[in-house]
C-alpha positions as CSV (number, residue, x, y, z in Angstrom):
1,M,-25.2,-1.4,-90.6
2,N,-26.0,1.9,-89.1
3,G,-27.8,0.2,-86.2
4,K,-24.8,-2.0,-85.6
5,K,-22.5,0.9,-85.7
6,R,-24.7,2.8,-83.2
7,N,-24.7,-0.2,-80.9
8,S,-20.9,-0.5,-81.2
9,S,-20.3,3.1,-80.5
10,A,-22.7,3.1,-77.5
11,Q,-20.9,0.2,-75.9
12,P,-18.6,1.6,-73.1
13,N,-14.8,1.1,-73.3
14,L,-14.0,-1.2,-70.3
15,E,-10.3,-1.5,-70.9
16,P,-9.3,1.4,-68.6
17,M,-11.6,0.1,-65.9
18,R,-10.0,-3.3,-66.1
19,E,-6.5,-1.8,-65.9
20,A,-7.5,0.3,-62.9
21,A,-9.0,-2.8,-61.2
22,K,-5.8,-4.7,-62.0
23,E,-3.7,-2.0,-60.4
24,D,-5.9,-2.0,-57.3
25,E,-5.5,-5.8,-57.1
26,E,-1.8,-5.5,-57.4
27,K,-1.6,-2.9,-54.7
28,D,-3.8,-5.0,-52.4
29,A,-1.6,-8.0,-53.1
30,E,1.5,-5.9,-52.3
31,I,-0.1,-4.6,-49.1
32,Q,-1.1,-8.1,-48.1
33,E,2.4,-9.4,-48.8
34,S,3.8,-6.6,-46.7
35,E,1.4,-7.4,-43.9
36,K,2.4,-11.1,-44.1
37,M,5.9,-9.9,-43.3
38,L,4.6,-7.7,-40.5
39,P,3.9,-9.9,-37.5
40,D,1.7,-8.7,-34.7
41,E,4.8,-7.9,-32.6
42,P,6.9,-5.0,-33.9
43,F,10.2,-5.6,-35.7
44,D,12.8,-6.4,-33.2
45,L,16.4,-5.2,-33.7
46,D,17.6,-8.3,-31.8
47,E,17.0,-10.2,-35.1
48,L,19.6,-8.1,-36.9
49,L,22.3,-7.7,-34.2
50,P,23.7,-11.2,-34.4
51,V,24.4,-10.5,-38.1
52,I,26.1,-7.1,-37.7
53,G,27.6,-7.8,-34.3
54,E,25.9,-8.2,-30.9
55,F,28.9,-6.8,-29.0
56,G,31.5,-5.8,-31.6
57,R,34.0,-3.0,-31.7
58,Y,31.3,-0.4,-32.2
59,Q,29.4,-1.4,-29.0
60,K,32.6,-1.8,-27.0
61,L,33.8,1.7,-27.9
62,L,30.4,3.1,-27.2
63,L,30.1,1.3,-23.8
64,W,33.6,1.9,-22.4
65,L,34.1,5.5,-23.7
66,I,30.6,7.0,-23.6
67,C,27.8,5.1,-21.8
68,L,29.7,3.9,-18.7
69,P,31.5,7.2,-18.0
70,A,28.1,8.9,-18.5
71,C,26.8,7.1,-15.4
72,I,29.3,8.7,-13.0
73,P,27.5,12.1,-12.5
74,C,24.6,10.2,-10.8
75,G,26.7,8.9,-8.0
76,F,28.6,12.1,-7.5
77,C,25.6,14.3,-7.3
78,A,23.5,11.8,-5.3
79,F,25.9,11.5,-2.4
80,N,28.0,14.6,-2.3
81,Q,25.3,16.1,-0.2
82,L,26.2,13.9,2.7
83,F,29.5,15.8,3.0
84,M,28.0,19.2,2.5
85,T,26.0,18.7,5.7
86,D,28.8,17.6,8.0
87,V,28.2,18.7,11.6
88,P,31.2,19.7,13.8
89,E,31.6,17.7,17.0
90,Q,31.9,20.9,19.1
91,Y,29.9,24.0,18.8
92,W,28.5,26.5,21.4
93,C,26.5,29.7,21.6
94,R,28.1,32.9,20.3
95,V,28.3,35.8,22.7
96,P,29.2,39.0,20.8
97,E,30.3,40.9,24.0
98,L,33.0,38.3,24.7
99,E,34.6,38.2,21.2
100,N,37.8,39.8,22.6
101,F,38.4,36.8,24.8
102,T,39.9,33.5,23.9
103,V,37.8,30.5,22.9
104,E,38.3,28.7,26.2
105,E,37.5,31.9,28.1
106,R,34.3,32.5,26.1
107,K,33.1,29.0,26.8
108,M,34.1,29.1,30.5
109,Y,32.3,32.4,31.1
110,A,29.2,32.2,29.0
111,I,28.3,28.5,28.5
112,P,26.7,26.4,31.2
113,M,27.8,22.7,31.7
114,A,25.4,20.0,30.4
115,E,25.4,16.3,29.7
116,N,26.2,15.5,26.0
117,D,26.2,11.8,25.0
118,G,26.7,10.7,28.6
119,V,29.6,13.1,29.1
120,E,29.5,16.4,31.0
121,S,30.7,19.2,28.7
122,Y,29.7,22.7,27.6
123,S,26.1,23.0,26.5
124,K,25.7,23.2,22.7
125,C,22.3,24.9,22.6
126,S,22.1,27.3,25.6
127,R,24.1,30.2,27.3
128,Y,23.8,32.2,30.4
129,A,21.1,34.9,30.1
130,V,22.9,37.8,31.7
131,D,23.9,41.4,30.8
132,W,27.5,41.0,29.8
133,K,28.1,44.7,29.4
134,E,27.2,45.3,33.0
135,I,29.2,42.4,34.2
136,L,32.3,43.5,32.2
137,N,32.0,47.0,33.6
138,Y,31.7,46.1,37.3
139,S,33.5,42.8,37.5
140,D,37.2,42.0,37.7
141,I,37.4,39.2,35.2
142,E,41.1,39.3,35.0
143,G,41.3,38.8,38.7
144,G,39.6,35.4,38.6
145,F,36.0,35.8,37.5
146,A,33.8,32.7,37.7
147,P,30.2,32.3,36.4
148,N,27.4,31.4,38.7
149,S,25.7,28.1,37.9
150,S,22.4,29.5,39.3
151,W,22.2,32.1,36.5
152,P,19.3,31.7,34.1
153,T,20.0,30.3,30.7
154,E,18.6,31.1,27.2
155,P,18.9,29.7,23.7
156,C,21.6,30.8,21.3
157,L,20.1,34.1,20.1
158,D,23.2,35.3,18.2
159,G,24.2,32.1,16.5
160,W,26.9,29.6,17.2
161,E,30.7,29.2,17.1
162,Y,32.2,26.0,15.7
163,N,35.3,24.0,16.1
164,T,36.5,23.7,12.5
165,T,39.5,21.5,13.2
166,V,37.9,18.5,11.4
167,V,34.8,19.9,9.7
168,Q,36.2,23.0,8.0
169,S,33.1,24.0,6.0
170,S,29.5,22.9,5.6
171,I,26.0,24.3,5.2
172,V,25.5,23.5,8.9
173,I,28.2,26.0,9.8
174,D,27.2,28.6,7.2
175,F,23.5,28.5,7.9
176,N,23.6,27.5,11.6
177,L,21.7,24.3,11.2
178,V,22.1,22.9,14.8
179,C,20.0,22.5,17.9
180,D,16.4,23.4,17.0
181,Y,17.4,23.4,13.3
182,D,19.4,20.2,13.2
183,I,16.7,18.4,11.2
184,Y,17.1,20.8,8.3
185,P,20.0,18.7,6.6
186,T,17.6,15.8,6.7
187,L,15.0,17.8,5.0
188,G,17.6,18.5,2.3
189,L,17.9,14.8,1.7
190,V,14.1,14.5,1.5
191,A,14.1,17.3,-1.1
192,L,16.7,15.5,-3.2
193,N,14.7,12.2,-3.1
194,T,11.4,13.9,-3.7
195,G,12.6,15.2,-7.1
196,G,13.5,11.7,-8.3
197,P,10.1,10.2,-9.2
198,V,9.0,13.5,-10.8
199,G,12.2,13.7,-12.9
200,V,12.0,10.1,-14.0
201,Y,8.5,10.7,-15.2
202,L,9.3,14.0,-17.0
203,F,12.6,12.8,-18.6
204,G,10.9,9.5,-19.4
205,L,8.4,11.4,-21.5
206,L,11.2,13.4,-23.1
207,N,13.1,10.2,-23.6
208,D,10.3,8.6,-25.6
209,R,9.2,11.7,-27.6
210,T,12.5,13.4,-28.5
211,G,15.0,10.6,-28.3
212,R,17.8,9.4,-26.0
213,R,20.4,12.0,-26.9
214,I,18.2,15.1,-26.3
215,S,16.9,13.6,-23.1
216,Y,20.3,12.8,-21.7
217,F,21.8,16.2,-22.5
218,S,18.7,17.9,-21.2
219,C,19.0,15.9,-18.0
220,L,22.8,16.7,-17.7
221,A,22.1,20.4,-18.2
222,T,19.4,20.3,-15.5
223,L,21.9,18.5,-13.2
224,L,24.6,21.1,-13.7
225,A,22.2,24.0,-13.3
226,G,21.0,22.6,-10.0
227,S,24.6,22.1,-8.9
228,F,25.6,25.6,-9.8
229,I,22.6,27.0,-7.8
230,T,23.7,24.8,-4.9
231,A,27.1,26.4,-4.9
232,A,25.7,29.9,-5.1
233,S,23.1,29.3,-2.3
234,T,23.0,32.0,0.4
235,S,20.3,30.4,2.6
236,F,19.1,27.0,3.5
237,W,15.9,27.2,1.5
238,M,17.7,28.3,-1.6
239,W,20.0,25.3,-1.1
240,A,17.1,22.9,-0.6
241,F,15.4,24.2,-3.8
242,S,18.6,23.5,-5.7
243,R,18.7,20.0,-4.3
244,V,15.2,19.4,-5.7
245,I,16.5,20.4,-9.1
246,V,19.4,18.0,-8.8
247,G,17.0,15.3,-7.6
248,L,15.0,15.6,-10.8
249,T,17.9,14.2,-12.7
250,I,18.6,11.2,-10.3
251,P,18.5,8.4,-11.4
252,A,17.5,9.5,-14.9
253,V,21.0,10.8,-15.8
254,Y,22.2,7.2,-15.0
255,Q,19.4,5.3,-16.7
256,I,19.5,7.1,-20.1
257,P,23.0,6.1,-21.1
258,F,22.3,2.7,-19.6
259,I,19.3,2.3,-21.9
260,I,21.4,3.5,-25.0
261,A,23.9,0.7,-24.2
262,L,21.2,-1.9,-23.7
263,E,19.5,-1.0,-27.0
264,L,22.7,-1.3,-29.0
265,V,23.9,-4.7,-27.7
266,G,22.4,-8.1,-28.2
267,P,20.4,-10.0,-25.6
268,N,23.3,-12.2,-24.7
269,Y,25.3,-9.2,-23.5
270,R,22.7,-7.3,-21.6
271,S,23.5,-8.9,-18.3
272,F,27.1,-8.0,-18.7
273,V,26.2,-4.4,-19.6
274,T,23.9,-4.2,-16.6
275,V,26.6,-5.4,-14.2
276,M,29.2,-3.1,-15.7
277,T,26.9,-0.1,-15.4
278,C,26.3,-0.9,-11.7
279,T,30.1,-1.3,-11.3
280,F,30.9,2.0,-12.9
281,Y,28.2,3.7,-10.8
282,T,30.0,2.3,-7.8
283,F,33.4,3.4,-9.1
284,G,31.9,6.9,-9.2
285,I,30.9,6.7,-5.6
286,M,34.4,5.5,-4.6
287,M,35.9,8.4,-6.6
288,L,33.6,10.7,-4.7
289,A,35.1,9.5,-1.4
290,G,38.5,10.6,-2.6
291,V,37.3,14.0,-3.8
292,T,35.5,14.7,-0.5
293,Y,38.7,13.7,1.5
294,L,40.7,16.3,-0.5
295,V,38.2,19.1,-0.8
296,R,36.7,20.1,2.6
297,D,34.9,23.3,1.5
298,W,31.3,22.5,0.6
299,V,31.1,25.1,-2.1
300,E,34.3,23.9,-3.8
301,L,33.1,20.3,-3.3
302,T,29.9,21.2,-5.2
303,L,31.8,22.6,-8.1
304,Y,34.5,19.9,-8.2
305,T,31.7,17.3,-8.4
306,S,29.8,19.1,-11.2
307,V,32.0,21.4,-13.3
308,P,34.1,18.6,-14.9
309,F,30.9,17.1,-16.4
310,L,30.6,20.1,-18.7
311,L,33.1,18.1,-20.8
312,Y,30.3,15.5,-21.3
313,F,28.6,17.9,-23.8
314,L,31.4,16.9,-26.2
315,Y,29.5,13.6,-26.4
316,L,27.1,15.5,-28.6
317,L,29.6,15.0,-31.4
318,V,29.9,11.2,-31.0
319,M,26.9,9.8,-29.0
320,P,24.5,8.1,-31.4
321,E,20.7,8.1,-31.2
322,S,19.2,4.7,-30.4
323,P,18.3,2.9,-33.6
324,R,15.5,1.2,-31.8
325,W,13.9,4.6,-31.0
326,L,14.4,5.7,-34.6
327,L,12.8,2.6,-35.9
328,M,10.0,3.0,-33.4
329,K,9.4,6.6,-34.7
330,G,9.6,5.6,-38.4
331,K,12.9,7.5,-39.0
332,L,14.2,4.8,-41.4
333,E,17.1,6.7,-43.0
334,E,18.6,7.8,-39.7
335,A,18.3,4.3,-38.3
336,L,19.9,2.7,-41.3
337,Q,22.8,5.2,-41.2
338,I,23.6,4.3,-37.6
339,L,23.2,0.5,-38.3
340,E,25.4,0.8,-41.4
341,T,28.1,2.5,-39.3
342,M,27.8,-0.2,-36.6
343,A,28.2,-2.9,-39.2
344,R,31.1,-1.2,-40.8
345,V,33.0,-0.6,-37.6
346,N,32.3,-4.2,-36.5
347,G,33.7,-5.5,-39.8
348,K,30.2,-6.8,-40.9
349,Q,27.8,-6.0,-43.8
350,L,24.2,-4.8,-43.3
351,P,22.0,-7.3,-45.3
352,D,20.0,-6.0,-48.2
353,S,17.1,-8.1,-47.0
354,F,16.9,-6.0,-43.9
355,R,16.4,-2.8,-45.9
356,K,13.7,-4.5,-48.0
357,R,11.9,-5.9,-45.1
358,L,12.0,-2.6,-43.3
359,Q,10.7,-0.7,-46.3
360,Q,7.9,-3.2,-46.7
361,R,7.1,-2.8,-43.0
362,V,6.8,1.0,-43.4
363,L,4.6,0.6,-46.4
364,A,2.3,-1.8,-44.6
365,E,2.1,0.5,-41.6
366,K,1.2,3.4,-43.8
367,S,-1.4,1.3,-45.8
368,R,-3.3,0.2,-42.7
369,T,-6.5,2.1,-42.4
370,T,-7.6,0.5,-39.2
371,K,-5.4,-0.5,-36.2
372,R,-6.3,-2.9,-33.5
373,T,-7.0,-1.2,-30.3
374,E,-5.7,-3.1,-27.3
375,P,-7.4,-2.6,-24.0
376,T,-5.6,-0.3,-21.6
377,I,-4.2,-2.2,-18.6
378,G,-3.4,-0.3,-15.4
379,A,-2.0,-0.9,-12.0
380,F,-5.4,-1.9,-10.6
381,D,-5.6,-4.8,-13.0
382,L,-2.7,-6.4,-11.1
383,C,-5.0,-6.7,-8.0
384,K,-8.2,-8.1,-9.5
385,T,-7.3,-11.8,-8.9
386,P,-6.0,-13.2,-5.6
387,N,-2.7,-14.8,-6.8
388,M,-1.6,-11.8,-8.9
389,R,-2.7,-9.5,-6.1
390,L,-0.6,-11.4,-3.6
391,K,2.5,-11.5,-5.9
392,T,2.1,-7.8,-6.6
393,I,2.0,-6.9,-2.9
394,L,5.0,-9.1,-2.1
395,I,7.1,-7.8,-5.0
396,T,6.3,-4.2,-4.0
397,L,7.2,-5.0,-0.4
398,N,10.5,-6.5,-1.3
399,W,11.3,-3.6,-3.7
400,F,10.5,-1.2,-0.9
401,A,12.7,-3.1,1.6
402,N,15.6,-3.4,-0.8
403,E,15.6,0.2,-2.0
404,T,15.1,1.6,1.5
405,V,17.7,-0.4,3.2
406,Y,20.3,0.0,0.4
407,L,20.0,3.8,0.2
408,G,19.7,4.0,4.0
409,L,23.0,2.1,4.5
410,S,24.6,4.3,1.8
411,Y,23.5,7.4,3.6
412,Y,24.6,6.0,7.0
413,G,28.1,5.0,5.9
414,P,30.0,8.2,6.9
415,S,28.5,8.1,10.4
416,L,30.3,4.8,11.2
417,G,33.9,4.1,11.9
418,E,36.6,6.5,13.0
419,N,37.1,8.1,9.6
420,Q,33.9,9.0,7.6
421,Y,35.8,9.2,4.3
422,L,37.2,5.7,4.7
423,S,33.9,4.3,5.9
424,F,32.1,5.8,2.8
425,F,34.8,4.4,0.5
426,L,34.6,0.9,2.0
427,S,30.8,0.9,1.9
428,S,31.0,1.5,-1.9
429,L,33.9,-0.9,-2.5
430,V,32.0,-3.9,-1.0
431,E,29.3,-3.6,-3.7
432,I,31.5,-4.7,-6.5
433,P,32.2,-8.3,-5.4
434,S,28.5,-8.6,-4.5
435,Y,27.5,-7.7,-8.0
436,I,29.7,-10.4,-9.5
437,I,28.7,-13.1,-7.0
438,C,25.0,-12.6,-7.5
439,W,25.4,-12.5,-11.2
440,I,26.9,-16.0,-11.0
441,I,24.6,-17.6,-8.5
442,M,21.3,-16.3,-10.1
443,D,21.5,-18.9,-12.9
444,R,22.4,-21.7,-10.5
445,W,20.3,-21.1,-7.4
446,G,17.6,-19.0,-9.0
447,R,16.3,-15.7,-7.9
448,R,14.1,-16.2,-4.8
449,W,16.4,-18.0,-2.4
450,P,19.5,-15.9,-3.1
451,M,17.5,-12.7,-2.8
452,C,15.7,-13.7,0.4
453,L,18.8,-15.2,2.0
454,L,20.8,-12.1,1.3
455,M,18.1,-9.8,2.7
456,I,17.8,-11.9,5.9
457,L,21.5,-12.1,6.5
458,S,21.9,-8.4,5.7
459,G,19.2,-7.6,8.3
460,I,20.7,-9.8,10.9
461,S,24.1,-8.2,10.4
462,C,22.5,-4.8,11.1
463,I,20.5,-6.0,14.1
464,V,23.4,-7.7,15.8
465,T,25.1,-4.3,16.2
466,V,22.8,-3.6,19.1
467,V,24.5,-6.1,21.3
468,L,27.9,-4.5,20.7
469,S,29.4,-2.1,23.2
470,E,29.7,1.6,22.4
471,D,33.4,1.2,22.0
472,A,33.2,-1.5,19.4
473,V,33.6,0.9,16.5
474,T,35.5,-1.4,14.2
475,E,33.2,-4.4,14.8
476,T,30.2,-2.2,14.1
477,L,31.8,-1.1,10.8
478,I,32.5,-4.7,9.8
479,L,28.9,-5.8,10.3
480,Y,27.7,-2.7,8.5
481,L,29.9,-3.5,5.5
482,L,28.7,-7.1,5.4
483,S,25.1,-5.9,5.5
484,K,25.8,-3.3,2.7
485,S,27.4,-5.9,0.5
486,M,24.5,-8.4,0.8
487,I,21.7,-5.8,0.3
488,S,23.5,-4.5,-2.8
489,A,23.4,-8.0,-4.3
490,S,19.8,-8.5,-3.2
491,F,18.8,-5.2,-4.8
492,L,20.4,-6.3,-8.1
493,I,18.4,-9.5,-8.1
494,I,15.0,-7.9,-7.3
495,Y,14.8,-6.2,-10.7
496,P,15.0,-9.2,-13.1
497,F,13.1,-11.3,-10.6
498,A,10.2,-8.8,-10.6
499,G,10.4,-8.6,-14.4
500,E,10.0,-12.4,-14.7
501,L,7.1,-12.6,-12.1
502,Y,5.0,-10.0,-13.9
503,P,3.4,-11.3,-17.1
504,T,4.6,-9.8,-20.3
505,Q,1.3,-8.1,-20.9
506,V,1.7,-6.0,-17.7
507,R,5.5,-6.1,-17.1
508,G,6.0,-2.4,-17.7
509,V,3.0,-1.4,-15.5
510,G,4.0,-3.9,-12.8
511,I,7.6,-2.9,-12.5
512,G,6.7,0.8,-12.7
513,T,4.1,0.5,-9.9
514,S,6.4,-1.5,-7.6
515,S,9.4,0.8,-8.2
516,Y,7.4,4.0,-7.6
517,I,5.8,2.7,-4.4
518,G,9.2,1.3,-3.3
519,G,10.6,4.7,-4.0
520,L,8.5,6.1,-1.1
521,G,11.2,4.6,1.1
522,L,13.7,7.2,-0.2
523,I,11.6,9.9,1.3
524,V,11.3,8.1,4.7
525,I,14.8,6.9,5.0
526,P,16.5,10.3,5.8
527,F,14.3,10.5,8.9
528,I,15.4,7.0,10.0
529,T,19.1,7.9,9.6
530,Y,18.3,11.1,11.6
531,L,17.6,9.0,14.6
532,G,21.3,8.0,14.7
533,K,21.9,11.5,16.1
534,D,20.9,10.2,19.5
535,N,21.5,6.5,19.1
536,L,24.1,5.4,16.6
537,R,22.7,1.8,16.2
538,L,19.0,2.6,16.2
539,P,18.8,3.2,12.4
540,L,20.8,0.0,11.8
541,V,18.3,-2.0,13.9
542,I,15.3,-0.5,12.1
543,M,16.8,-1.1,8.6
544,G,17.7,-4.6,9.7
545,C,14.2,-5.4,10.7
546,V,12.8,-4.1,7.4
547,S,15.3,-6.2,5.5
548,V,14.6,-9.4,7.5
549,L,10.8,-8.9,7.1
550,G,11.2,-8.4,3.3
551,G,13.4,-11.5,3.1
552,F,10.9,-13.8,4.8
553,T,7.9,-12.5,2.9
554,G,9.9,-13.0,-0.4
555,L,10.0,-16.8,0.2
556,R,6.3,-16.8,-0.6
557,L,7.0,-15.8,-4.2
558,P,7.3,-18.5,-6.8
559,E,10.7,-19.3,-8.3
560,T,11.1,-18.3,-12.0
561,L,14.3,-20.0,-13.0
562,H,13.6,-23.1,-15.2
563,H,9.9,-22.3,-15.1
564,R,7.6,-21.3,-17.9
565,L,6.9,-17.6,-17.7
566,P,3.4,-16.1,-18.2
567,Q,2.4,-13.9,-21.1
568,T,-1.0,-12.6,-20.0
569,L,-2.8,-11.7,-16.8
570,E,-4.7,-15.0,-16.9
571,E,-1.5,-17.0,-17.2
572,G,0.0,-14.8,-14.5
573,E,-2.8,-15.8,-12.2
574,L,-2.0,-19.5,-12.8
575,F,1.8,-19.0,-12.4
576,G,2.7,-19.9,-8.9
577,Q,-0.9,-20.8,-7.9
578,D,0.3,-24.3,-6.9
579,W,2.8,-22.9,-4.5
580,T,3.3,-25.0,-1.3
581,F,5.1,-24.4,2.0
582,D,7.7,-27.0,1.1
583,E,9.1,-24.7,-1.6
584,C,10.4,-22.4,1.1
585,F,13.0,-25.0,1.9
586,R,14.0,-25.8,-1.7
587,C,17.2,-23.9,-2.3
588,I,18.0,-25.1,-5.8
589,P,15.1,-24.9,-8.3
590,I,13.9,-28.0,-10.1
591,K,14.4,-27.9,-13.8
592,K,11.1,-27.9,-15.7
593,S,10.5,-29.1,-19.2
594,P,10.5,-26.0,-21.4
595,A,7.9,-27.4,-23.9
596,G,4.8,-25.4,-24.1
597,S,6.5,-22.4,-22.5
598,Y,4.3,-19.5,-21.7
599,E,7.1,-17.2,-23.0
600,N,6.0,-17.8,-26.6
601,L,6.5,-14.3,-27.9
602,S,5.8,-15.3,-31.5
603,H,2.8,-17.0,-33.2
604,E,2.5,-20.7,-33.3
605,P,5.0,-21.7,-35.9
606,S,3.9,-23.5,-39.0
607,D,5.2,-26.9,-40.1
608,T,7.5,-25.2,-42.5
609,A,8.9,-23.1,-39.8
610,L,9.4,-26.1,-37.5
611,E,11.3,-27.8,-40.4
612,L,13.5,-24.8,-40.8
613,N,14.1,-24.7,-37.1
614,A,15.2,-28.3,-37.2
615,A,17.6,-27.7,-40.0
616,V,21.3,-28.3,-39.5
617,P,23.7,-25.6,-40.9
618,I,26.0,-26.9,-43.6
619,N,27.6,-23.7,-44.9
620,A,26.8,-20.0,-45.0
621,G,23.3,-19.4,-45.9
622,T,22.5,-23.1,-46.7
623,Y,20.4,-25.4,-44.5
624,A,19.7,-29.0,-45.0
625,T,17.0,-31.0,-43.2
626,G,17.9,-33.9,-41.1
627,S,17.3,-36.3,-43.9
628,G,19.5,-34.4,-46.3
629,S,16.9,-34.6,-49.0
630,C,16.6,-30.9,-49.7
631,S,18.4,-27.6,-49.0
632,T,17.0,-24.1,-48.6
633,E,19.0,-20.9,-49.2
634,R,18.6,-18.4,-46.3
635,T,20.2,-15.1,-45.7
636,P,22.1,-14.6,-42.4
637,L,19.3,-12.3,-41.2
638,E,16.7,-15.0,-41.9
639,V,18.8,-17.6,-40.2
640,A,19.2,-15.4,-37.1
641,R,15.4,-14.8,-37.1
642,I,14.6,-18.5,-37.4
643,R,17.0,-19.3,-34.5
644,R,15.5,-16.5,-32.4
645,Q,11.9,-17.8,-33.0
646,S,12.9,-21.2,-32.0
647,M,14.6,-19.9,-28.8
648,K,11.4,-18.0,-28.0
649,R,9.5,-21.2,-27.9
650,L,12.1,-23.1,-26.0
651,V,13.4,-20.3,-23.7
652,R,15.0,-20.8,-20.3
653,Q,15.3,-17.2,-19.1
654,A,18.8,-16.1,-18.1
655,S,19.6,-13.2,-15.8
656,T,18.8,-10.5,-18.3
657,M,18.9,-7.6,-15.9
658,D,17.6,-5.0,-18.3
659,T,14.7,-2.5,-18.0
660,Q,11.3,-3.1,-19.4
661,K,10.3,-2.4,-23.0
662,T,7.5,-0.6,-24.7
663,K,5.3,-2.5,-27.1
664,D,7.5,-1.1,-29.9
665,G,10.6,-2.7,-28.4
666,A,12.2,0.4,-27.0
667,M,13.5,0.5,-23.4
668,Q,11.7,2.6,-20.7
669,L,13.0,4.5,-17.7
670,T,12.1,3.1,-14.3
671,Y,12.7,4.7,-10.9
672,W,15.3,2.5,-9.3
673,F,18.8,2.9,-8.0
């Protein structure tokens, strides 16, 4: 008995160990269950938006009252510089000794005659090099003094005088930027455009790390600070430095509210949001034409086109943070609060299943000890295979041509016609119908032919101006407006076209690379427009040739409408590899069978999923199969997700003109106008 008791007491108690093992198994099962609900791709808010409203009252209020007006500062501050640098038609050397004489007498006595634009008139950059004190002491000027054309001449050592009848104020007048210094206003445009790529990168980092709201208001504060420094400038170099600061915010100050709007509406409305954003941007430029007509002092113009935007800081009270960004950063409570507000304003209800799924996702993310490391893909990977290399080069070339010609024509608008303010207004007005037309034709005629045809016709319209006479001012303006309208439509098409040509795996890298290289044209284009100082039509001919060249080379790109889009670099190499010369003459794309589409963003669906996808809705939350033998209860969120997964497999891409996304589903900044 004692031995049995000793053996019994020596036997370990296994019950606590069994309970601990059971708890571990339950935790593992819970984690596995969470991970089952966690697909390889991150949770996409697009699955929820159809339930709480893709474009309900909340999104409409946000779009019309906040996001679209927030785009206006970009156009104002990007183009007000054109009117700060107005050059008076008449200017001549200043001679301090003759200040007591009338303007006509000063020019007659001190300025030699020269040929300006084929007409003989007073020289703008030279004066007689004589001792005027001695001449005034020993000559009878009142008795009919006449200068001697054989006198030596010299540059304007004491500055210039200006005829301010038309151009009343500009930095050219204040800082004497004429003659040997006439390229300085062009350098100011270069300074503005140089800041753009740097600013997009910096504010892009801020946008991803601190959120959309902080990034936008930081960008707006930088824009206003640069504008105030511009107004306070006392020298050209101080003014140029201020333009670099303003350039840092362009086009980031336009893209951030654009991204907020895109991230809060459903996929079906992103094309509409994109077109409306472009339209409001154009409205801003048209408003700028009216402001510049009324305000002729360059300092006041700077303030009138910047100080009103201080009111935009009131948006701090109402502008929401992007729920996509909050979800990406794991800020669950803040994201849920915004989504609940959105659902309530839209008259919907946020499904409880969404909360549960999101909580399970957060749990699964925290429980993962190891994460898959994906290989880093860079710009050089786009050029490793011949077909992808060719497409990358052609996309970049077309981006460069579109961006350069569009901005060049925008800069050149005030130089044409008899009234620079009207010309600038019309050059902005013609963009609006072009946006609407290209939005319609993209889903009928595809991307390639409309883009290339518009580029070619735009270039021809510019080149034809060379055969017009110097007096054909109105005809030149009409051809210019036609060209501007067509290149605006083409530039709107290049963005979704490029996004569809690059495989999903490298879409962000590809668009970023093409847009940054294309952005180099923004640094070059001011020098091209500077050539118009001596020959008004030369810049138009150069930009026309660039546009035509880009249009013809774009015909080599494969069409994407009705085609299966690639996911990986390997599929991208195969996409368009069977291109033939005959496709250049095919205006309307041939519809392809969508089965087996490359654009399969989800996993291969199981048989159960396929059955669910084939189900026919009977009433809310109830689906019956085609045979009617069974029914399955589904929440609205699950129904929307099933529909979306089915659409992913059978997708025919529409003109979704939005920016690229990160792997977490959030939008990214891209350097494009």
